[in-house]
C-alpha positions as CSV (number, residue, x, y, z in Angstrom):
1,X,48.7,117.7,161.0
2,X,49.5,114.2,159.9
3,X,49.6,115.4,156.3
4,X,52.0,118.3,157.2
5,X,54.4,115.9,159.0
6,X,54.3,113.7,155.9
7,X,55.2,116.6,153.8
8,X,58.1,117.7,156.0
9,X,59.6,114.2,155.9
10,X,59.7,114.1,152.1
11,X,63.3,114.4,150.9
12,X,62.4,115.8,147.5
13,X,61.6,119.5,148.0
14,X,60.2,119.8,144.5
15,X,57.7,117.1,145.4
16,X,56.8,119.1,148.5
17,X,56.3,122.2,146.5
18,X,54.2,120.4,144.0
19,X,52.0,118.8,146.6
20,X,51.7,122.1,148.5
21,X,50.6,123.9,145.4
22,X,48.0,121.2,144.7
23,X,46.7,121.6,148.3
24,X,46.7,125.4,147.9
25,X,44.9,125.1,144.6
26,X,47.9,126.7,142.7
27,X,48.5,123.7,140.4
28,X,46.3,123.6,137.3
29,X,46.5,119.8,137.5
30,X,45.2,119.7,141.0
31,X,41.9,118.3,139.8
32,X,42.2,114.7,140.7
33,X,39.5,113.6,138.3
34,X,41.6,114.6,135.3
35,X,44.1,111.8,136.0
36,X,41.9,109.5,138.1
37,X,41.1,106.2,136.3
38,X,44.1,105.4,134.1
39,X,46.8,105.8,136.8
40,X,44.6,104.0,139.3
41,X,44.2,101.0,137.0
42,X,47.9,101.1,136.1
43,X,49.0,101.0,139.7
44,X,47.0,98.0,140.8
45,X,49.7,95.6,141.8
46,X,51.0,94.3,145.1
47,X,49.8,96.4,148.1
48,X,48.2,98.9,145.9
49,X,45.8,96.2,144.7
50,X,44.6,95.5,148.2
51,X,44.2,99.2,149.0
52,X,42.3,99.8,145.8
53,X,39.9,96.9,146.3
54,X,39.3,97.9,150.0
55,X,38.4,101.5,148.9
56,X,36.1,100.1,146.2
57,X,34.4,97.9,148.8
58,X,34.0,100.9,151.1
59,X,32.3,103.0,148.4
60,X,30.0,100.1,147.4
61,X,29.1,99.5,151.1
62,X,28.3,103.2,151.7
63,X,26.0,103.3,148.7
64,X,24.3,100.1,149.6
65,X,23.6,101.2,153.2
66,X,22.3,104.6,152.0
67,X,19.9,103.3,149.4
68,X,18.7,100.4,151.5
69,X,18.0,102.8,154.3
70,X,16.1,105.2,152.1
71,X,14.0,102.4,150.6
72,X,12.8,101.3,154.0
73,X,11.9,104.7,155.5
74,X,8.2,104.4,154.8
75,X,8.0,100.6,154.9
76,X,7.0,99.2,158.4
77,X,8.3,95.8,159.2
78,X,5.9,93.0,158.4
79,X,5.4,90.4,161.1
80,X,5.3,86.7,160.2
81,X,2.1,85.0,159.3
82,X,0.2,83.2,162.1
83,X,-0.5,80.4,159.6
84,X,3.2,79.5,159.6
85,X,3.0,78.8,163.3
86,X,-0.5,77.4,163.7
87,X,0.4,73.9,162.4
88,X,2.7,72.3,165.0
89,X,2.1,68.8,163.5
90,X,4.5,69.3,160.6
91,X,5.5,65.6,160.7
92,X,2.3,63.5,160.1
93,X,1.5,60.9,162.7
94,X,0.7,57.7,160.9
95,X,-2.2,55.3,161.5
96,X,0.2,53.0,163.2
97,X,0.4,55.5,166.0
98,X,-3.4,55.7,166.4
99,X,-4.0,59.1,164.8
100,X,-5.7,60.3,161.6
101,X,-3.9,62.0,158.9
102,X,-4.7,65.8,158.4
103,X,-7.9,66.1,156.3
104,X,-8.6,62.4,156.4
105,X,-12.2,61.2,156.8
106,X,-12.5,59.5,160.1
107,X,-15.2,57.1,158.8
108,X,-13.3,56.1,155.7
109,X,-10.8,54.0,157.6
110,X,-11.9,51.0,159.7
111,X,-11.2,51.1,163.4
112,X,-9.0,48.0,163.1
113,X,-6.5,50.1,161.1
114,X,-5.5,52.0,164.2
115,X,-3.3,50.8,167.0
116,X,-3.8,52.4,170.4
117,X,-1.2,54.7,171.8
118,X,0.5,53.7,175.1
119,X,1.6,56.2,177.8
120,X,5.2,55.9,176.8
121,X,4.4,56.6,173.1
122,X,2.4,59.7,174.1
123,X,5.4,60.9,176.2
124,X,7.8,60.4,173.2
125,X,5.5,62.4,170.9
126,X,5.2,65.2,173.5
127,X,8.9,65.4,174.0
128,X,9.4,65.7,170.3
129,X,6.6,68.1,169.4
130,X,5.7,70.1,172.4
131,X,6.7,73.7,171.7
132,X,7.7,74.3,175.4
133,X,10.4,71.7,175.0
134,X,11.6,73.3,171.8
135,X,11.6,76.7,173.5
136,X,13.7,75.3,176.4
137,X,16.2,73.8,174.0
138,X,16.5,77.1,172.2
139,X,17.1,78.8,175.5
140,X,20.0,76.4,176.2
141,X,21.4,77.1,172.8
142,X,21.2,80.8,173.5
143,X,23.1,80.3,176.8
144,X,25.8,78.3,175.0
145,X,26.3,81.1,172.5
146,X,26.5,83.6,175.3
147,X,29.2,81.5,176.9
148,X,31.0,81.6,173.5
149,X,30.7,85.4,173.5
150,X,32.2,85.5,177.0
151,X,35.3,83.7,175.7
152,X,35.8,86.2,172.9
153,X,38.0,88.7,175.0
154,X,40.6,86.0,175.3
155,X,41.2,86.2,171.5
156,X,42.6,89.1,169.6
157,X,40.2,91.4,167.8
158,X,41.2,91.9,164.2
159,X,39.5,94.4,161.8
160,X,40.0,95.8,158.4
161,X,39.0,99.3,157.5
162,X,38.9,101.6,154.4
163,X,37.8,105.2,154.1
164,X,37.6,108.3,152.0
165,X,37.4,111.9,153.1
166,X,37.9,115.3,151.4
167,X,39.0,118.2,153.5
168,X,40.3,121.8,153.5
169,X,42.0,123.5,156.4
170,X,44.4,126.2,157.4
171,X,47.9,125.2,158.5
172,X,50.8,127.2,160.0
173,X,54.0,125.9,158.4
174,X,57.6,126.4,159.7
175,X,59.4,129.4,158.2
176,X,62.3,127.4,156.8
177,X,60.1,125.3,154.5
178,X,61.2,125.9,150.9
179,X,57.9,126.9,149.5
180,X,57.4,130.1,147.5
181,X,53.9,130.9,148.5
182,X,52.2,132.9,151.2
183,X,49.1,130.7,151.2
184,X,48.3,128.8,154.4
185,X,45.3,127.0,152.9
186,X,45.6,123.2,152.6
187,X,43.1,121.6,150.3
188,X,40.7,120.8,149.0
189,X,42.4,117.4,149.3
190,X,41.3,113.8,149.0
191,X,42.3,111.3,151.7
192,X,42.1,107.6,150.9
193,X,43.0,105.2,153.7
194,X,43.2,101.4,154.2
195,X,44.3,99.5,157.3
196,X,44.3,96.3,159.2
197,X,44.3,96.6,163.0
198,X,44.4,94.2,165.9
199,X,43.7,94.6,169.6
200,X,44.2,92.2,172.5
201,X,43.5,92.5,176.2
202,X,46.5,91.1,178.1
203,X,45.3,91.7,181.7
204,X,42.0,93.0,183.0
205,X,42.2,92.2,186.8
206,X,40.1,89.0,186.4
207,X,37.1,90.6,184.6
208,X,37.2,88.2,181.7
209,X,37.5,85.2,183.9
210,X,34.5,86.2,186.0
211,X,32.4,87.0,183.0
212,X,33.1,83.6,181.5
213,X,32.4,81.8,184.8
214,X,29.0,83.6,185.0
215,X,28.1,82.7,181.5
216,X,29.0,79.0,182.0
217,X,27.0,78.9,185.2
218,X,24.0,80.4,183.4
219,X,24.4,77.9,180.6
220,X,24.2,75.0,183.2
221,X,21.2,76.8,184.8
222,X,19.5,76.9,181.4
223,X,20.1,73.1,181.0
224,X,18.5,72.5,184.4
225,X,15.5,74.7,183.5
226,X,15.1,72.7,180.3
227,X,15.1,69.4,182.3
228,X,12.5,71.0,184.6
229,X,10.3,71.7,181.5
230,X,10.9,68.1,180.3
231,X,9.6,66.7,183.6
232,X,6.6,69.0,183.5
233,X,5.7,67.8,180.0
234,X,5.9,64.2,181.1
235,X,3.8,64.9,184.2
236,X,1.3,66.8,182.0
237,X,1.1,63.8,179.6
238,X,0.5,61.5,182.5
239,X,-2.3,63.7,183.9
240,X,-4.0,64.1,180.5
241,X,-3.5,60.4,179.6
242,X,-5.1,59.1,182.8
243,X,-7.7,61.9,182.6
244,X,-8.7,60.5,179.2
245,X,-8.8,57.0,180.5
246,X,-11.0,58.1,183.4
247,X,-13.4,59.8,181.0
248,X,-13.5,56.7,178.8
249,X,-14.3,54.4,181.8
250,X,-16.8,56.9,183.1
251,X,-18.6,56.6,179.8
252,X,-18.6,52.8,180.2
253,X,-20.2,53.3,183.6
254,X,-22.8,55.7,182.2
255,X,-23.6,53.2,179.4
256,X,-24.1,50.4,182.0
257,X,-26.3,52.7,184.0
258,X,-28.3,53.4,180.9
259,X,-28.6,49.7,180.1
260,X,-29.9,49.1,183.7
261,X,-32.4,51.9,183.5
262,X,-33.7,50.7,180.1
263,X,-34.1,47.2,181.5
264,X,-35.9,48.6,184.5
265,X,-38.2,50.6,182.2
266,X,-39.2,47.4,180.3
267,X,-39.8,45.6,183.6
268,X,-42.0,48.5,184.9
269,X,-44.0,48.7,181.7
270,X,-44.5,44.9,181.7
271,X,-45.7,45.0,185.3
272,X,-47.9,48.0,184.6
273,X,-49.6,46.2,181.7
274,X,-50.6,43.3,184.1
275,X,-51.7,45.8,186.8
276,X,-48.9,44.9,189.2
277,X,-47.6,48.5,189.6
278,X,-49.0,52.0,189.0
279,X,-48.2,54.3,186.1
280,X,-46.0,56.3,188.5
281,X,-43.4,53.5,188.4
282,X,-43.3,53.7,184.6
283,X,-42.9,57.4,184.6
284,X,-40.1,57.2,187.3
285,X,-38.3,54.6,185.1
286,X,-38.6,56.8,182.1
287,X,-37.1,59.7,184.0
288,X,-34.2,57.4,185.0
289,X,-33.6,56.5,181.4
290,X,-33.5,60.2,180.3
291,X,-31.2,61.0,183.2
292,X,-28.9,58.1,182.2
293,X,-28.8,59.3,178.6
294,X,-27.8,62.8,179.8
295,X,-25.0,61.2,181.8
296,X,-23.7,59.4,178.6
297,X,-23.8,62.7,176.8
298,X,-21.8,64.4,179.5
299,X,-19.2,61.7,179.6
300,X,-18.8,61.9,175.8
301,X,-18.1,65.6,176.2
302,X,-15.5,64.8,178.9
303,X,-13.8,62.4,176.5
304,X,-13.7,65.0,173.8
305,X,-12.2,67.6,176.2
306,X,-9.7,65.1,177.6
307,X,-8.6,64.1,174.1
308,X,-8.0,67.8,173.4
309,X,-5.9,68.1,176.5
310,X,-3.8,65.2,175.6
311,X,-3.3,66.4,172.0
312,X,-2.3,69.8,173.3
313,X,0.3,68.6,175.7
314,X,1.7,66.4,173.0
315,X,2.0,69.4,170.7
316,X,-0.6,68.1,168.3
317,X,-3.8,69.9,166.9
318,X,-6.5,69.8,169.6
319,X,-9.1,68.4,167.2
320,X,-7.1,65.4,166.0
321,X,-8.8,62.1,166.8
322,X,-6.8,59.8,169.1
323,X,-7.0,56.4,170.7
324,X,-5.1,55.2,173.7
325,X,-4.5,51.9,175.5
326,X,-5.5,51.6,179.1
327,X,-2.4,50.9,181.2
328,X,-1.0,51.6,184.6
329,X,1.3,50.2,187.3
330,X,0.1,48.0,190.1
331,X,-1.7,50.0,192.8
332,X,0.3,49.7,196.0
333,X,0.3,51.2,199.5
334,X,3.0,53.9,199.7
335,X,5.4,53.2,202.6
336,X,6.6,55.7,205.1
337,X,10.2,55.2,204.2
338,X,9.4,56.2,200.7
339,X,8.7,59.7,201.9
340,X,12.1,59.9,203.6
341,X,13.9,58.7,200.5
342,X,11.9,61.2,198.4
343,X,13.1,64.1,200.5
344,X,16.7,63.2,200.0
345,X,16.3,62.4,196.3
346,X,14.4,65.6,195.6
347,X,17.2,67.6,197.2
348,X,19.8,66.0,195.0
349,X,17.9,65.6,191.7
350,X,15.2,68.3,191.4
351,X,16.3,70.5,188.4
352,X,14.9,73.6,190.0
353,X,17.3,73.3,192.9
354,X,20.2,72.6,190.6
355,X,19.3,75.7,188.5
356,X,19.1,77.8,191.7
357,X,22.6,76.7,192.7
358,X,23.9,77.6,189.3
359,X,22.3,81.0,189.4
360,X,24.0,81.6,192.8
361,X,27.3,80.7,191.2
362,X,26.6,83.0,188.3
363,X,25.7,85.8,190.8
364,X,29.0,85.3,192.7
365,X,30.9,85.6,189.4
366,X,29.0,88.7,188.7
367,X,30.3,90.2,192.0
368,X,33.8,89.3,191.0
369,X,33.4,90.9,187.6
370,X,32.1,94.1,189.2
371,X,35.1,94.2,191.6
372,X,37.4,93.7,188.7
373,X,36.0,96.8,187.1
374,X,38.0,98.9,189.6
375,X,41.3,97.4,188.5
376,X,43.7,98.4,185.7
377,X,43.6,96.9,182.2
378,X,46.6,96.3,180.0
379,X,45.9,96.2,176.3
380,X,48.0,95.8,173.2
381,X,47.2,97.2,169.8
382,X,48.8,97.2,166.4
383,X,47.8,98.4,162.9
384,X,49.3,98.5,159.4
385,X,47.8,100.4,156.5
386,X,48.2,102.8,153.7
387,X,47.2,106.5,153.2
388,X,47.4,108.9,150.3
389,X,45.5,111.4,148.2
390,X,45.0,109.0,145.3
391,X,42.7,106.1,144.7
392,X,45.5,103.6,145.3
393,X,47.3,104.8,148.5
394,X,51.0,104.1,148.5
395,X,52.2,105.7,151.8
396,X,52.5,103.1,154.5
397,X,51.4,103.7,158.1
398,X,51.8,101.4,161.1
399,X,51.4,101.5,164.8
400,X,52.2,99.1,167.7
401,X,52.0,99.7,171.4
402,X,50.7,99.0,174.8
403,X,48.2,100.9,176.9
404,X,47.1,100.8,180.5
405,X,43.6,101.9,181.5
406,X,43.0,102.8,185.1
407,X,39.5,104.0,186.1
408,X,39.8,107.0,188.3
409,X,36.3,108.4,188.4
410,X,33.2,107.1,186.6
411,X,30.4,108.9,188.3
412,X,30.1,106.1,191.0
413,X,28.8,103.8,188.2
414,X,31.2,101.0,189.2
415,X,30.3,101.4,192.9
416,X,26.6,101.1,192.1
417,X,27.3,98.2,189.8
418,X,29.1,96.3,192.5
419,X,26.3,97.0,195.0
420,X,23.7,95.8,192.5
421,X,25.6,92.6,191.9
422,X,25.8,91.9,195.6
423,X,22.0,92.5,195.9
424,X,21.4,90.1,193.0
425,X,23.5,87.5,194.9
426,X,21.3,87.9,198.0
427,X,18.2,87.6,195.9
428,X,19.4,84.3,194.3
429,X,20.3,82.9,197.7
430,X,16.9,83.8,199.1
431,X,15.2,82.3,196.0
432,X,17.1,79.1,196.6
433,X,15.9,78.9,200.2
434,X,12.3,79.5,199.0
435,X,12.7,76.8,196.4
436,X,14.0,74.2,198.9
437,X,11.0,74.8,201.1
438,X,8.6,74.6,198.2
439,X,10.2,71.3,197.0
440,X,9.8,69.8,200.4
441,X,6.2,70.9,200.6
442,X,5.5,69.5,197.1
443,X,7.0,66.2,198.1
444,X,4.9,66.1,201.3
445,X,1.7,67.1,199.6
446,X,2.2,64.6,196.7
447,X,2.9,61.8,199.1
448,X,-0.2,62.6,201.1
449,X,-2.3,62.7,197.9
450,X,-0.8,59.4,196.8
451,X,-1.7,57.8,200.1
452,X,-5.2,59.3,200.0
453,X,-5.7,58.0,196.5
454,X,-4.7,54.5,197.5
455,X,-7.1,54.5,200.5
456,X,-9.9,56.0,198.3
457,X,-9.4,53.2,195.7
458,X,-9.5,50.5,198.4
459,X,-12.7,52.0,199.8
460,X,-14.3,52.3,196.4
461,X,-13.7,48.6,195.7
462,X,-15.6,47.7,198.9
463,X,-18.3,50.3,198.0
464,X,-18.9,48.8,194.6
465,X,-19.3,45.3,195.9
466,X,-21.8,46.4,198.5
467,X,-23.7,48.5,196.0
468,X,-23.9,45.6,193.5
469,X,-25.3,43.3,196.2
470,X,-27.7,46.0,197.3
471,X,-28.9,46.6,193.8
472,X,-29.3,42.9,193.1
473,X,-31.4,42.3,196.2
474,X,-33.5,45.4,195.7
475,X,-34.2,44.4,192.2
476,X,-35.4,40.9,193.3
477,X,-37.5,42.5,196.0
478,X,-39.1,44.9,193.5
479,X,-39.9,42.2,191.0
480,X,-41.5,40.2,193.9
481,X,-43.5,43.3,194.9
482,X,-41.7,43.8,198.2
483,X,-39.9,47.0,197.2
484,X,-40.9,50.2,195.5
485,X,-39.6,51.8,192.4
486,X,-38.0,54.5,194.5
487,X,-36.0,51.8,196.4
488,X,-34.8,50.3,193.2
489,X,-33.8,53.6,191.6
490,X,-32.0,54.6,194.8
491,X,-30.0,51.4,194.7
492,X,-29.3,51.9,191.1
493,X,-28.0,55.4,191.7
494,X,-25.8,54.2,194.5
495,X,-24.3,51.5,192.3
496,X,-23.6,54.0,189.5
497,X,-22.0,56.4,192.0
498,X,-19.9,53.6,193.4
499,X,-18.7,52.6,189.9
500,X,-17.8,56.3,189.1
501,X,-16.0,56.7,192.4
502,X,-13.9,53.6,191.7
503,X,-13.0,54.8,188.3
504,X,-12.0,58.2,189.6
505,X,-10.0,56.8,192.5
506,X,-8.1,54.4,190.2
507,X,-6.9,57.0,187.8
508,X,-6.4,59.6,190.5
509,X,-3.9,57.1,192.0
510,X,-1.9,57.0,188.8
511,X,-1.9,60.8,188.5
512,X,-0.8,61.1,192.1
513,X,2.0,58.6,191.5
514,X,3.3,60.6,188.6
515,X,3.1,63.8,190.6
516,X,5.0,62.1,193.4
517,X,7.7,61.0,191.1
518,X,8.1,64.5,189.7
519,X,8.2,66.0,193.2
520,X,10.9,63.6,194.3
521,X,12.9,64.0,191.1
522,X,12.3,60.5,189.8
523,X,11.1,61.3,186.3
């Protein structure tokens, strides 16, 4: 009908008759391809140039989409190679950091060429290379982009379009139209269009504002979640670092035990040769040496596994050799007031609680957005373009106006949406209450564990001193013939166990201290 109105508004009746005859197929020159390229090229100037180029772009785009779609009909998407993700250590760690280069022969470089990694250096490497940290940062970036998307409705939406269609239809024309033909058939006709349009939401009952507020709150929640992951990585490094130190010192204890057992075996063999003891003492001593060697093997395996744990939490290949430097703060008795301060600090600084509050804020904005969906929306739109039956359209078209949208009935979708948003708000509030309780429990348990570790270390110190004195006196008595080999081996086992307990208690204290700092939000 738009074409008919255009014809009726033409002042030149001969032009109307000519166009009508072409639409009706009565004009021999109605074939557009007989006069297609030369007039099109000759008319490329001013607005016609833009319209022509836009139509050309439209045709090329349609062809590209068609052929690209056909070419991928039978080609399933190929996933990325695992090898591209299986080498997280893309930046080599140098010898200065205490690590071997990939593919380097461990025995080709002297041990003096390596410096030992401290706890702080391990934390720095982990924060740089651990994929969990990288994933958290990407999540924050996603939330920031979503906030940018939420700001988009405040700006006008501008688009350009071009199109082509060919049609044929019947039309009922007014009787006073000066056309000498009984045909009511229009077409076949070519329709070329080009246009620029803009749309802007002027008022939407607060929907845009609520959506933006929700997106900004979720962005802050993502930042708090990233901080939580950062603290978990630091805690994991502390746990693995002190675990490796405990395994290394356990190996030293096992080596000392092996040395004592070998010394005892030599003593038993010497006394057996002079007839001071029976062969049973020699056999018992040999069993003690074999058991001590087995303990050394087990501690070496613990060192290997602890090294793999530390490498993994640092984001490095698990098999990479590593050396660390033993370090730790002074062991102190935790005070009762420290617990009270920890409760207050955890409530203020724990990132999980901050994220929970941001999620509640986002849920409240979601309820506001759902309510705004019931209100009217005022929108403005405008367009300017060209339309004609030739390759270079010359007839101008434009539109400008305002529209009001009022949702009358949407199948109760908006009602259910509002109810769902309210339920989501209740869920986030309940989750926040649960998190607060869990945080207080975590602070309490970590403080209790820290206190236990301190007392265990103090007890192990006394135990080691007593075990050393017992082993010394029993050894003297055995050499004097006043004690049996069983007494000496029992004293030796007690000393080894006391040494191992002291090692475990010491490094358990450092791990407990790191856990307490994390629980109280002090990392």
